[in-house]
Backbone and ligand atoms as CSV (ligand in chain L), in Angstrom:
chain,resi,resn,atom,element,x,y,z
A,1,MET,N,N,9.186,-27.823,28.858
A,1,MET,CA,C,8.564,-27.685,27.540
A,1,MET,C,C,8.684,-26.256,27.038
A,2,ILE,N,N,8.978,-26.113,25.776
A,2,ILE,CA,C,9.156,-24.771,25.208
A,2,ILE,C,C,7.904,-23.925,25.389
A,3,SER,N,N,6.708,-24.522,25.229
A,3,SER,CA,C,5.486,-23.705,25.322
A,3,SER,C,C,5.322,-23.116,26.733
A,4,THR,N,N,5.655,-23.890,27.747
A,4,THR,CA,C,5.533,-23.405,29.125
A,4,THR,C,C,6.545,-22.289,29.375
A,5,LYS,N,N,7.780,-22.497,28.870
A,5,LYS,CA,C,8.818,-21.469,29.079
A,5,LYS,C,C,8.412,-20.165,28.391
A,6,LEU,N,N,7.835,-20.296,27.189
A,6,LEU,CA,C,7.421,-19.102,26.460
A,6,LEU,C,C,6.250,-18.418,27.167
A,7,GLU,N,N,5.310,-19.215,27.639
A,7,GLU,CA,C,4.151,-18.652,28.367
A,7,GLU,C,C,4.618,-17.820,29.544
A,8,THR,N,N,5.624,-18.354,30.243
A,8,THR,CA,C,6.165,-17.635,31.399
A,8,THR,C,C,6.875,-16.344,30.993
A,9,ALA,N,N,7.623,-16.428,29.870
A,9,ALA,CA,C,8.431,-15.266,29.470
A,9,ALA,C,C,7.590,-14.152,28.838
A,10,ILE,N,N,6.577,-14.518,28.063
A,10,ILE,CA,C,5.809,-13.503,27.335
A,10,ILE,C,C,5.018,-12.634,28.312
A,11,ARG,N,N,5.108,-11.316,28.073
A,11,ARG,CA,C,4.479,-10.368,29.006
A,11,ARG,C,C,3.225,-9.776,28.357
A,12,ASP,N,N,2.118,-9.843,29.045
A,12,ASP,CA,C,0.874,-9.233,28.546
A,12,ASP,C,C,0.826,-7.760,28.907
A,13,ILE,N,N,0.580,-6.940,27.901
A,13,ILE,CA,C,0.412,-5.504,28.149
A,13,ILE,C,C,-1.011,-5.140,27.744
A,14,ALA,N,N,-1.826,-4.798,28.735
A,14,ALA,CA,C,-3.237,-4.494,28.455
A,14,ALA,C,C,-3.362,-3.156,27.754
A,15,ASP,N,N,-4.300,-3.094,26.838
A,15,ASP,CA,C,-4.658,-1.843,26.139
A,15,ASP,C,C,-3.503,-1.199,25.376
A,16,PHE,N,N,-2.654,-2.016,24.779
A,16,PHE,CA,C,-1.573,-1.513,23.929
A,16,PHE,C,C,-1.663,-2.209,22.569
A,17,PRO,N,N,-1.556,-1.508,21.460
A,17,PRO,CA,C,-1.430,-0.052,21.292
A,17,PRO,C,C,-2.757,0.663,21.317
A,18,LYS,N,N,-3.852,-0.103,21.547
A,18,LYS,CA,C,-5.193,0.507,21.564
A,18,LYS,C,C,-6.002,-0.105,22.694
A,19,PRO,N,N,-7.006,0.585,23.226
A,19,PRO,CA,C,-7.861,-0.041,24.233
A,19,PRO,C,C,-8.461,-1.338,23.718
A,20,GLY,N,N,-8.489,-2.340,24.570
A,20,GLY,CA,C,-9.093,-3.636,24.203
A,20,GLY,C,C,-8.122,-4.659,23.656
A,21,ILE,N,N,-6.915,-4.232,23.267
A,21,ILE,CA,C,-5.905,-5.178,22.762
A,21,ILE,C,C,-5.000,-5.591,23.934
A,22,VAL,N,N,-4.804,-6.903,24.065
A,22,VAL,CA,C,-3.802,-7.391,25.027
A,22,VAL,C,C,-2.553,-7.727,24.191
A,23,PHE,N,N,-1.557,-6.897,24.325
A,23,PHE,CA,C,-0.350,-7.041,23.509
A,23,PHE,C,C,0.572,-8.088,24.130
A,24,LYS,N,N,1.004,-9.024,23.287
A,24,LYS,CA,C,1.927,-10.083,23.737
A,24,LYS,C,C,3.357,-9.585,23.491
A,25,ASP,N,N,3.996,-9.196,24.544
A,25,ASP,CA,C,5.339,-8.616,24.457
A,25,ASP,C,C,6.399,-9.714,24.496
A,26,ILE,N,N,7.141,-9.851,23.403
A,26,ILE,CA,C,8.146,-10.936,23.313
A,26,ILE,C,C,9.546,-10.451,23.754
A,27,THR,N,N,9.683,-9.191,24.127
A,27,THR,CA,C,11.036,-8.708,24.444
A,27,THR,C,C,11.689,-9.483,25.594
A,28,PRO,N,N,10.944,-10.007,26.570
A,28,PRO,CA,C,11.633,-10.817,27.607
A,28,PRO,C,C,12.271,-12.073,27.037
A,29,ILE,N,N,11.713,-12.621,25.957
A,29,ILE,CA,C,12.334,-13.815,25.317
A,29,ILE,C,C,13.694,-13.399,24.752
A,30,LEU,N,N,13.737,-12.225,24.140
A,30,LEU,CA,C,14.967,-11.767,23.487
A,30,LEU,C,C,16.101,-11.543,24.466
A,31,LYS,N,N,15.743,-11.262,25.716
A,31,LYS,CA,C,16.777,-11.031,26.746
A,31,LYS,C,C,17.379,-12.333,27.239
A,32,ASP,N,N,16.758,-13.466,26.874
A,32,ASP,CA,C,17.189,-14.768,27.384
A,32,ASP,C,C,17.809,-15.555,26.212
A,33,ALA,N,N,19.123,-15.503,26.127
A,33,ALA,CA,C,19.816,-16.077,24.982
A,33,ALA,C,C,19.535,-17.568,24.822
A,34,SER,N,N,19.490,-18.300,25.938
A,34,SER,CA,C,19.275,-19.742,25.786
A,34,SER,C,C,17.843,-20.045,25.370
A,35,LEU,N,N,16.892,-19.208,25.787
A,35,LEU,CA,C,15.498,-19.390,25.344
A,35,LEU,C,C,15.387,-19.074,23.843
A,36,CYS,N,N,16.116,-18.077,23.391
A,36,CYS,CA,C,16.128,-17.768,21.940
A,36,CYS,C,C,16.629,-18.989,21.148
A,37,THR,N,N,17.693,-19.606,21.667
A,37,THR,CA,C,18.239,-20.791,20.996
A,37,THR,C,C,17.200,-21.923,21.008
A,38,GLU,N,N,16.494,-22.058,22.131
A,38,GLU,CA,C,15.442,-23.099,22.205
A,38,GLU,C,C,14.318,-22.835,21.228
A,39,VAL,N,N,13.998,-21.576,21.015
A,39,VAL,CA,C,12.960,-21.199,20.036
A,39,VAL,C,C,13.392,-21.666,18.648
A,40,ILE,N,N,14.619,-21.379,18.303
A,40,ILE,CA,C,15.127,-21.770,16.981
A,40,ILE,C,C,15.210,-23.302,16.879
A,41,ASP,N,N,15.688,-23.957,17.946
A,41,ASP,CA,C,15.744,-25.432,17.948
A,41,ASP,C,C,14.347,-26.009,17.708
A,42,ALA,N,N,13.334,-25.432,18.375
A,42,ALA,CA,C,11.959,-25.947,18.256
A,42,ALA,C,C,11.439,-25.753,16.838
A,43,PHE,N,N,11.721,-24.611,16.252
A,43,PHE,CA,C,11.292,-24.401,14.850
A,43,PHE,C,C,11.965,-25.419,13.930
A,44,VAL,N,N,13.280,-25.595,14.116
A,44,VAL,CA,C,14.030,-26.513,13.252
A,44,VAL,C,C,13.449,-27.936,13.368
A,45,GLU,N,N,13.196,-28.343,14.606
A,45,GLU,CA,C,12.671,-29.700,14.849
A,45,GLU,C,C,11.303,-29.857,14.174
A,46,ARG,N,N,10.429,-28.862,14.362
A,46,ARG,CA,C,9.063,-28.977,13.817
A,46,ARG,C,C,9.000,-28.788,12.313
A,47,LEU,N,N,10.026,-28.193,11.745
A,47,LEU,CA,C,10.044,-28.015,10.284
A,47,LEU,C,C,10.875,-29.091,9.597
A,48,ASP,N,N,11.360,-30.035,10.390
A,48,ASP,CA,C,12.154,-31.122,9.819
A,48,ASP,C,C,11.296,-31.848,8.778
A,49,GLY,N,N,11.828,-32.020,7.586
A,49,GLY,CA,C,11.069,-32.700,6.547
A,49,GLY,C,C,10.337,-31.745,5.614
A,50,THR,N,N,10.297,-30.457,5.960
A,50,THR,CA,C,9.680,-29.460,5.061
A,50,THR,C,C,10.794,-28.849,4.196
A,51,ALA,N,N,10.606,-28.900,2.886
A,51,ALA,CA,C,11.610,-28.295,1.999
A,51,ALA,C,C,11.360,-26.784,1.938
A,52,ILE,N,N,12.344,-26.034,2.343
A,52,ILE,CA,C,12.240,-24.572,2.395
A,52,ILE,C,C,13.466,-23.970,1.696
A,53,ASP,N,N,13.219,-23.044,0.763
A,53,ASP,CA,C,14.324,-22.366,0.076
A,53,ASP,C,C,14.620,-20.988,0.662
A,54,VAL,N,N,13.555,-20.340,1.168
A,54,VAL,CA,C,13.659,-18.941,1.620
A,54,VAL,C,C,12.753,-18.753,2.818
A,55,ILE,N,N,13.195,-17.916,3.784
A,55,ILE,CA,C,12.273,-17.510,4.850
A,55,ILE,C,C,11.924,-16.042,4.659
A,56,ALA,N,N,10.618,-15.751,4.599
A,56,ALA,CA,C,10.149,-14.367,4.509
A,56,ALA,C,C,9.615,-13.978,5.888
A,57,GLY,N,N,10.249,-12.973,6.495
A,57,GLY,CA,C,9.855,-12.517,7.832
A,57,GLY,C,C,9.143,-11.181,7.725
A,58,ILE,N,N,8.139,-11.004,8.567
A,58,ILE,CA,C,7.283,-9.826,8.481
A,58,ILE,C,C,7.682,-8.769,9.503
A,59,GLU,N,N,7.809,-7.511,9.024
A,59,GLU,CA,C,8.177,-6.372,9.875
A,59,GLU,C,C,7.266,-6.271,11.092
A,60,SER,N,N,7.840,-5.950,12.185
A,60,SER,CA,C,9.271,-5.935,12.446
A,60,SER,C,C,9.675,-7.113,13.339
A,61,ARG,N,N,8.716,-7.610,14.087
A,61,ARG,CA,C,9.091,-8.685,15.013
A,61,ARG,C,C,9.319,-10.016,14.307
A,62,GLY,N,N,8.873,-10.104,13.056
A,62,GLY,CA,C,9.153,-11.306,12.268
A,62,GLY,C,C,10.603,-11.358,11.785
A,63,PHE,N,N,11.321,-10.237,11.987
A,63,PHE,CA,C,12.745,-10.234,11.574
A,63,PHE,C,C,13.603,-10.926,12.628
A,64,LEU,N,N,13.150,-10.890,13.865
A,64,LEU,CA,C,14.018,-11.290,14.982
A,64,LEU,C,C,14.371,-12.772,14.909
A,65,PHE,N,N,13.332,-13.622,14.962
A,65,PHE,CA,C,13.585,-15.074,14.876
A,65,PHE,C,C,13.695,-15.528,13.428
A,66,GLY,N,N,13.085,-14.773,12.510
A,66,GLY,CA,C,13.143,-15.153,11.094
A,66,GLY,C,C,14.572,-15.206,10.580
A,67,LEU,N,N,15.340,-14.183,10.905
A,67,LEU,CA,C,16.734,-14.155,10.435
A,67,LEU,C,C,17.565,-15.204,11.142
A,68,MET,N,N,17.317,-15.359,12.453
A,68,MET,CA,C,18.065,-16.394,13.205
A,68,MET,C,C,17.803,-17.786,12.626
A,69,LEU,N,N,16.532,-18.039,12.299
A,69,LEU,CA,C,16.161,-19.346,11.784
A,69,LEU,C,C,16.766,-19.573,10.392
A,70,ALA,N,N,16.682,-18.551,9.550
A,70,ALA,CA,C,17.250,-18.675,8.198
A,70,ALA,C,C,18.750,-18.936,8.279
A,71,ASN,N,N,19.383,-18.234,9.186
A,71,ASN,CA,C,20.828,-18.378,9.356
A,71,ASN,C,C,21.175,-19.794,9.818
A,72,ARG,N,N,20.378,-20.296,10.770
A,72,ARG,CA,C,20.606,-21.673,11.261
A,72,ARG,C,C,20.383,-22.693,10.147
A,73,MET,N,N,19.382,-22.424,9.292
A,73,MET,CA,C,19.054,-23.370,8.212
A,73,MET,C,C,19.932,-23.117,6.976
A,74,ASN,N,N,20.738,-22.085,7.069
A,74,ASN,CA,C,21.661,-21.730,5.989
A,74,ASN,C,C,20.931,-21.433,4.672
A,75,ILE,N,N,19.826,-20.718,4.800
A,75,ILE,CA,C,19.035,-20.319,3.632
A,75,ILE,C,C,18.783,-18.803,3.686
A,76,PRO,N,N,18.360,-18.204,2.564
A,76,PRO,CA,C,18.157,-16.751,2.562
A,76,PRO,C,C,16.990,-16.300,3.443
A,77,PHE,N,N,17.139,-15.081,3.970
A,77,PHE,CA,C,16.038,-14.414,4.681
A,77,PHE,C,C,15.657,-13.196,3.847
A,78,VAL,N,N,14.365,-12.996,3.647
A,78,VAL,CA,C,13.903,-11.790,2.944
A,78,VAL,C,C,12.873,-11.053,3.819
A,79,PRO,N,N,13.022,-9.714,3.901
A,79,PRO,CA,C,12.100,-8.953,4.745
A,79,PRO,C,C,10.861,-8.504,3.994
A,80,ILE,N,N,9.714,-8.680,4.620
A,80,ILE,CA,C,8.448,-8.075,4.150
A,80,ILE,C,C,8.239,-6.864,5.033
A,81,ARG,N,N,8.124,-5.694,4.394
A,81,ARG,CA,C,8.079,-4.466,5.180
A,81,ARG,C,C,6.867,-3.617,4.865
A,82,LYS,N,N,6.585,-2.691,5.741
A,82,LYS,CA,C,5.503,-1.742,5.502
A,82,LYS,C,C,5.913,-0.805,4.376
A,83,LYS,N,N,4.926,-0.344,3.644
A,83,LYS,CA,C,5.177,0.475,2.444
A,83,LYS,C,C,6.118,1.646,2.727
A,84,GLY,N,N,7.056,1.820,1.780
A,84,GLY,CA,C,7.950,2.954,1.852
A,84,GLY,C,C,9.282,2.683,2.535
A,85,LYS,N,N,9.491,1.467,3.018
A,85,LYS,CA,C,10.723,1.151,3.753
A,85,LYS,C,C,11.750,0.428,2.901
A,86,LEU,N,N,11.294,-0.347,1.919
A,86,LEU,CA,C,12.259,-1.140,1.132
A,86,LEU,C,C,12.786,-0.282,-0.024
A,87,PRO,N,N,14.108,-0.257,-0.222
A,87,PRO,CA,C,14.691,0.688,-1.171
A,87,PRO,C,C,14.615,0.280,-2.642
A,88,PHE,N,N,14.548,-1.017,-2.916
A,88,PHE,CA,C,14.585,-1.501,-4.306
A,88,PHE,C,C,13.151,-1.575,-4.839
A,89,GLU,N,N,12.997,-2.034,-6.103
A,89,GLU,CA,C,11.674,-2.205,-6.707
A,89,GLU,C,C,10.870,-3.236,-5.888
A,90,THR,N,N,9.582,-2.961,-5.710
A,90,THR,CA,C,8.776,-3.854,-4.856
A,90,THR,C,C,7.442,-4.272,-5.502
A,91,VAL,N,N,6.863,-5.320,-4.970
A,91,VAL,CA,C,5.447,-5.619,-5.173
A,91,VAL,C,C,4.763,-5.270,-3.852
A,92,GLU,N,N,3.462,-4.956,-3.897
A,92,GLU,CA,C,2.780,-4.562,-2.671
A,92,GLU,C,C,1.393,-5.176,-2.563
A,93,GLU,N,N,0.926,-5.291,-1.346
A,93,GLU,CA,C,-0.398,-5.844,-1.054
A,93,GLU,C,C,-0.953,-5.148,0.191
A,94,PRO,N,N,-2.252,-4.830,0.174
A,94,PRO,CA,C,-2.846,-4.254,1.387
A,94,PRO,C,C,-3.110,-5.340,2.433
A,95,CYS,N,N,-3.120,-4.972,3.702
A,95,CYS,CA,C,-3.506,-5.956,4.721
A,95,CYS,C,C,-4.266,-5.314,5.867
A,96,GLU,N,N,-5.195,-6.088,6.413
A,96,GLU,CA,C,-5.982,-5.657,7.579
A,96,GLU,C,C,-5.322,-6.250,8.817
A,97,LEU,N,N,-5.135,-5.430,9.828
A,97,LEU,CA,C,-4.512,-5.907,11.069
A,97,LEU,C,C,-5.533,-5.963,12.187
A,98,GLU,N,N,-5.133,-6.642,13.280
A,98,GLU,CA,C,-6.019,-6.688,14.461
A,98,GLU,C,C,-6.254,-5.255,14.949
A,99,TYR,N,N,-5.248,-4.420,14.789
A,99,TYR,CA,C,-5.415,-3.021,15.239
A,99,TYR,C,C,-4.949,-2.046,14.152
A,100,GLY,N,N,-5.626,-2.026,13.028
A,100,GLY,CA,C,-5.332,-1.045,11.984
A,100,GLY,C,C,-5.173,-1.697,10.627
A,101,SER,N,N,-4.672,-0.947,9.647
A,101,SER,CA,C,-4.426,-1.523,8.331
A,101,SER,C,C,-3.101,-0.984,7.785
A,102,ALA,N,N,-2.554,-1.663,6.760
A,102,ALA,CA,C,-1.237,-1.273,6.248
A,102,ALA,C,C,-1.082,-1.834,4.844
A,103,ILE,N,N,-0.029,-1.385,4.174
A,103,ILE,CA,C,0.357,-1.993,2.901
A,103,ILE,C,C,1.722,-2.630,3.117
A,104,LEU,N,N,1.848,-3.877,2.679
A,104,LEU,CA,C,3.122,-4.587,2.841
A,104,LEU,C,C,3.814,-4.674,1.490
A,105,GLU,N,N,5.148,-4.655,1.534
A,105,GLU,CA,C,5.948,-4.736,0.306
A,105,GLU,C,C,7.011,-5.820,0.437
A,106,LEU,N,N,7.432,-6.284,-0.743
A,106,LEU,CA,C,8.528,-7.271,-0.829
A,106,LEU,C,C,9.340,-6.905,-2.063
A,107,HIS,N,N,10.654,-6.973,-1.960
A,107,HIS,CA,C,11.498,-6.700,-3.126
A,107,HIS,C,C,11.188,-7.694,-4.253
A,108,THR,N,N,11.163,-7.186,-5.464
A,108,THR,CA,C,10.816,-8.062,-6.612
A,108,THR,C,C,11.836,-9.176,-6.823
A,109,ASP,N,N,13.068,-8.977,-6.349
A,109,ASP,CA,C,14.074,-10.046,-6.526
A,109,ASP,C,C,14.235,-10.907,-5.280
A,110,ALA,N,N,13.288,-10.771,-4.340
A,110,ALA,CA,C,13.435,-11.508,-3.068
A,110,ALA,C,C,13.215,-13.012,-3.265
A,111,ILE,N,N,12.299,-13.343,-4.174
A,111,ILE,CA,C,11.914,-14.742,-4.349
A,111,ILE,C,C,11.928,-15.073,-5.850
A,112,LEU,N,N,12.488,-16.212,-6.187
A,112,LEU,CA,C,12.492,-16.644,-7.585
A,112,LEU,C,C,11.281,-17.542,-7.828
A,113,PRO,N,N,10.728,-17.528,-9.046
A,113,PRO,CA,C,9.574,-18.395,-9.314
A,113,PRO,C,C,9.880,-19.834,-8.930
A,114,GLY,N,N,8.910,-20.465,-8.250
A,114,GLY,CA,C,9.065,-21.873,-7.858
A,114,GLY,C,C,9.701,-22.064,-6.503
A,115,GLN,N,N,10.309,-21.017,-5.945
A,115,GLN,CA,C,10.956,-21.213,-4.623
A,115,GLN,C,C,9.932,-21.484,-3.538
A,116,ARG,N,N,10.320,-22.355,-2.569
A,116,ARG,CA,C,9.429,-22.725,-1.469
A,116,ARG,C,C,9.732,-21.824,-0.284
A,117,VAL,N,N,8.707,-21.068,0.106
A,117,VAL,CA,C,8.915,-19.984,1.076
A,117,VAL,C,C,8.196,-20.298,2.382
A,118,LEU,N,N,8.934,-20.171,3.477
A,118,LEU,CA,C,8.323,-20.237,4.805
A,118,LEU,C,C,8.025,-18.809,5.222
A,119,ILE,N,N,6.762,-18.533,5.546
A,119,ILE,CA,C,6.375,-17.204,6.016
A,119,ILE,C,C,6.399,-17.210,7.534
A,120,HIS,N,N,7.121,-16.240,8.094
A,120,HIS,CA,C,7.282,-16.200,9.551
A,120,HIS,C,C,6.897,-14.844,10.132
A,121,ASP,N,N,6.209,-14.908,11.277
A,121,ASP,CA,C,5.968,-13.695,12.071
A,121,ASP,C,C,6.017,-14.088,13.535
A,122,ASP,N,N,6.118,-13.105,14.420
A,122,ASP,CA,C,6.174,-13.459,15.851
A,122,ASP,C,C,4.844,-14.015,16.313
A,123,LEU,N,N,3.744,-13.480,15.764
A,123,LEU,CA,C,2.418,-13.794,16.328
A,123,LEU,C,C,1.365,-13.878,15.242
A,124,LEU,N,N,0.493,-14.890,15.346
A,124,LEU,CA,C,-0.644,-15.008,14.444
A,124,LEU,C,C,-1.891,-14.566,15.214
A,125,ALA,N,N,-2.507,-13.477,14.720
A,125,ALA,CA,C,-3.760,-13.022,15.371
A,125,ALA,C,C,-4.915,-13.317,14.410
A,126,THR,N,N,-5.364,-12.317,13.646
A,126,THR,CA,C,-6.495,-12.574,12.738
A,126,THR,C,C,-6.062,-13.253,11.435
A,127,GLY,N,N,-4.767,-13.180,11.142
A,127,GLY,CA,C,-4.240,-13.776,9.908
A,127,GLY,C,C,-4.188,-12.784,8.740
A,128,GLY,N,N,-4.648,-11.559,8.964
A,128,GLY,CA,C,-4.645,-10.555,7.870
A,128,GLY,C,C,-3.241,-10.283,7.353
A,129,THR,N,N,-2.279,-10.210,8.246
A,129,THR,CA,C,-0.893,-9.905,7.833
A,129,THR,C,C,-0.301,-11.044,7.004
A,130,VAL,N,N,-0.468,-12.274,7.476
A,130,VAL,CA,C,0.136,-13.391,6.721
A,130,VAL,C,C,-0.629,-13.662,5.420
A,131,ASN,N,N,-1.900,-13.286,5.385
A,131,ASN,CA,C,-2.630,-13.408,4.100
A,131,ASN,C,C,-2.009,-12.482,3.070
A,132,ALA,N,N,-1.724,-11.254,3.471
A,132,ALA,CA,C,-1.077,-10.304,2.555
A,132,ALA,C,C,0.307,-10.817,2.173
A,133,ALA,N,N,1.039,-11.349,3.153
A,133,ALA,CA,C,2.375,-11.907,2.865
A,133,ALA,C,C,2.268,-13.065,1.859
A,134,THR,N,N,1.238,-13.871,2.026
A,134,THR,CA,C,1.017,-15.004,1.116
A,134,THR,C,C,0.797,-14.504,-0.306
A,135,ARG,N,N,0.013,-13.457,-0.430
A,135,ARG,CA,C,-0.246,-12.897,-1.781
A,135,ARG,C,C,1.038,-12.330,-2.386
A,136,LEU,N,N,1.891,-11.729,-1.550
A,136,LEU,CA,C,3.175,-11.182,-2.071
A,136,LEU,C,C,4.055,-12.313,-2.593
A,137,VAL,N,N,4.133,-13.391,-1.821
A,137,VAL,CA,C,4.965,-14.539,-2.217
A,137,VAL,C,C,4.468,-15.111,-3.545
A,138,LYS,N,N,3.140,-15.241,-3.635
A,138,LYS,CA,C,2.556,-15.810,-4.856
A,138,LYS,C,C,2.720,-14.876,-6.050
A,139,LYS,N,N,2.648,-13.569,-5.813
A,139,LYS,CA,C,2.840,-12.576,-6.895
A,139,LYS,C,C,4.185,-12.765,-7.578
A,140,LEU,N,N,5.195,-13.168,-6.791
A,140,LEU,CA,C,6.542,-13.364,-7.341
A,140,LEU,C,C,6.748,-14.793,-7.829
A,141,GLY,N,N,5.686,-15.610,-7.777
A,141,GLY,CA,C,5.776,-16.982,-8.281
A,141,GLY,C,C,6.281,-17.984,-7.265
A,142,GLY,N,N,6.407,-17.537,-6.017
A,142,GLY,CA,C,6.842,-18.472,-4.954
A,142,GLY,C,C,5.715,-19.390,-4.503
A,143,GLN,N,N,6.112,-20.504,-3.867
A,143,GLN,CA,C,5.109,-21.408,-3.254
A,143,GLN,C,C,5.227,-21.290,-1.747
A,144,VAL,N,N,4.098,-21.293,-1.045
A,144,VAL,CA,C,4.163,-21.238,0.417
A,144,VAL,C,C,4.424,-22.660,0.946
A,145,ALA,N,N,5.612,-22.813,1.537
A,145,ALA,CA,C,5.992,-24.131,2.103
A,145,ALA,C,C,5.374,-24.324,3.476
A,146,GLY,N,N,5.008,-23.232,4.132
A,146,GLY,CA,C,4.421,-23.318,5.451
A,146,GLY,C,C,4.493,-21.964,6.145
A,147,TYR,N,N,3.998,-21.980,7.396
A,147,TYR,CA,C,3.993,-20.773,8.230
A,147,TYR,C,C,4.600,-21.138,9.588
A,148,ALA,N,N,5.334,-20.198,10.153
A,148,ALA,CA,C,5.899,-20.450,11.485
A,148,ALA,C,C,5.700,-19.189,12.342
A,149,PHE,N,N,5.116,-19.389,13.516
A,149,PHE,CA,C,4.871,-18.309,14.458
A,149,PHE,C,C,5.348,-18.733,15.836
A,150,VAL,N,N,5.846,-17.770,16.605
A,150,VAL,CA,C,6.167,-18.076,17.987
A,150,VAL,C,C,4.840,-18.250,18.744
A,151,ILE,N,N,3.910,-17.326,18.507
A,151,ILE,CA,C,2.648,-17.272,19.286
A,151,ILE,C,C,1.433,-17.377,18.343
A,152,SER,N,N,0.428,-18.113,18.772
A,152,SER,CA,C,-0.858,-18.107,18.073
A,152,SER,C,C,-1.963,-17.711,19.035
A,153,LEU,N,N,-2.774,-16.743,18.628
A,153,LEU,CA,C,-3.965,-16.402,19.399
A,153,LEU,C,C,-5.090,-17.249,18.831
A,154,ASP,N,N,-5.208,-18.478,19.368
A,154,ASP,CA,C,-6.098,-19.485,18.773
A,154,ASP,C,C,-7.566,-19.066,18.749
A,155,PHE,N,N,-7.964,-18.223,19.706
A,155,PHE,CA,C,-9.378,-17.825,19.771
A,155,PHE,C,C,-9.787,-16.999,18.553
A,156,LEU,N,N,-8.835,-16.483,17.784
A,156,LEU,CA,C,-9.191,-15.712,16.578
A,156,LEU,C,C,-9.336,-16.602,15.332
A,157,LYS,N,N,-9.039,-17.901,15.514
A,157,LYS,CA,C,-9.321,-18.918,14.484
A,157,LYS,C,C,-8.638,-18.698,13.133
A,158,ALA,N,N,-7.507,-18.039,13.141
A,158,ALA,CA,C,-6.821,-17.770,11.862
A,158,ALA,C,C,-6.242,-19.014,11.230
A,159,LYS,N,N,-5.851,-19.985,12.059
A,159,LYS,CA,C,-5.245,-21.220,11.501
A,159,LYS,C,C,-6.193,-21.906,10.547
A,160,GLU,N,N,-7.467,-21.965,10.918
A,160,GLU,CA,C,-8.477,-22.596,10.060
A,160,GLU,C,C,-8.517,-21.910,8.697
A,161,ARG,N,N,-8.354,-20.582,8.734
A,161,ARG,CA,C,-8.440,-19.831,7.466
A,161,ARG,C,C,-7.169,-19.940,6.633
A,162,LEU,N,N,-6.055,-20.288,7.271
A,162,LEU,CA,C,-4.789,-20.413,6.515
A,162,LEU,C,C,-4.603,-21.772,5.890
A,163,LYS,N,N,-5.321,-22.769,6.431
A,163,LYS,CA,C,-5.068,-24.169,6.048
A,163,LYS,C,C,-5.244,-24.451,4.565
A,164,HIS,N,N,-6.081,-23.644,3.886
A,164,HIS,CA,C,-6.274,-23.910,2.464
A,164,HIS,C,C,-4.990,-23.556,1.671
A,165,VAL,N,N,-4.140,-22.715,2.247
A,165,VAL,CA,C,-2.874,-22.376,1.567
A,165,VAL,C,C,-1.822,-23.438,1.907
A,166,SER,N,N,-1.655,-23.698,3.197
A,166,SER,CA,C,-0.720,-24.734,3.654
A,166,SER,C,C,-1.191,-25.302,4.987
A,167,GLU,N,N,-1.125,-26.595,5.094
A,167,GLU,CA,C,-1.496,-27.292,6.352
A,167,GLU,C,C,-0.333,-27.201,7.334
A,168,ASN,N,N,0.804,-26.792,6.814
A,168,ASN,CA,C,2.010,-26.777,7.597
A,168,ASN,C,C,2.140,-25.465,8.387
A,169,ILE,N,N,1.494,-25.437,9.555
A,169,ILE,CA,C,1.485,-24.202,10.355
A,169,ILE,C,C,2.096,-24.547,11.718
A,170,VAL,N,N,3.303,-24.012,11.935
A,170,VAL,CA,C,4.019,-24.312,13.176
A,170,VAL,C,C,3.825,-23.141,14.148
A,171,THR,N,N,3.361,-23.465,15.360
A,171,THR,CA,C,3.287,-22.421,16.401
A,171,THR,C,C,3.870,-23.026,17.684
A,172,LEU,N,N,4.576,-22.193,18.448
A,172,LEU,CA,C,5.264,-22.725,19.622
A,172,LEU,C,C,4.459,-22.578,20.915
A,173,VAL,N,N,3.613,-21.566,20.949
A,173,VAL,CA,C,2.725,-21.404,22.133
A,173,VAL,C,C,1.417,-20.789,21.675
A,174,SER,N,N,0.307,-21.341,22.227
A,174,SER,CA,C,-1.014,-20.858,21.847
A,174,SER,C,C,-1.704,-20.276,23.055
A,175,PHE,N,N,-2.448,-19.223,22.805
A,175,PHE,CA,C,-3.310,-18.657,23.843
A,175,PHE,C,C,-4.742,-18.813,23.426
A,176,GLN,N,N,-5.575,-19.297,24.350
A,176,GLN,CA,C,-6.993,-19.558,24.033
A,176,GLN,C,C,-7.833,-18.352,24.383
L,1,AMP,P1,P,-2.893,-10.320,12.325
L,1,AMP,O1,O,-2.693,-9.738,10.956
L,1,AMP,O2,O,-4.203,-9.900,12.916
L,1,AMP,O3,O,-2.703,-11.812,12.329
L,1,AMP,O4,O,-1.819,-9.669,13.279
L,1,AMP,C1,C,-0.522,-10.135,13.307
L,1,AMP,C2,C,0.485,-9.024,13.372
L,1,AMP,O5,O,0.135,-8.021,14.294
L,1,AMP,C3,C,1.826,-9.540,13.802
L,1,AMP,O6,O,2.828,-8.828,13.089
L,1,AMP,C4,C,1.873,-9.237,15.273
L,1,AMP,O7,O,3.160,-8.877,15.660
L,1,AMP,C5,C,0.908,-8.099,15.482
L,1,AMP,N1,N,-0.055,-8.370,16.540
L,1,AMP,C6,C,-1.398,-8.539,16.382
L,1,AMP,N2,N,-2.007,-8.739,17.555
L,1,AMP,C7,C,-1.035,-8.700,18.490
L,1,AMP,C8,C,-1.018,-8.867,19.905
L,1,AMP,N3,N,-2.130,-9.089,20.594
L,1,AMP,N4,N,0.178,-8.798,20.546
L,1,AMP,C9,C,1.321,-8.576,19.854
L,1,AMP,N5,N,1.380,-8.422,18.508
L,1,AMP,C10,C,0.222,-8.462,17.837
């Protein structure tokens, strides 16, 4: 099962980047090419039947599988980045993180009005980051087609808070 394989591969780093945070390190997944392919296969299977025009991946670990998935689905990938990184005209939104705060940006031409956007990140913690991403997508007139995460920290209950935007929340492994 993909969830068991991911559980085995993901490495817990205690007190990173701050005391009290258990960081879920996905770099061992990236070293395993066939597991990366299985991750993309699992996303494709679970998103079967969802109409998606664009995948928006969140800096920086949301770029890794986000681009692979978009490429597999033969649809555009657009990066959501921290303020000051994107070179073209942007829209911006503040976000609260599990360990800090930031402003996220998206290029104004990344999404056309009416496009159905899958928001992707490596991990769902409190949901602050994807909430800001959701507001960026909506600012450009996009519709949220769903959310896809490799990991969900279910004990933080973010899925319940996201459901009013989209019930379509795909996660491959959950930690309680
Ligand atoms: P949140 O906004 O609280 O849902 O946090 C999600 C974002 O922070 C994602 O971009 C994650 O990569 C990162 N993140 C938050 N908590 C962790 C964690 N425990 N381990 C790894 N990444 C995390």
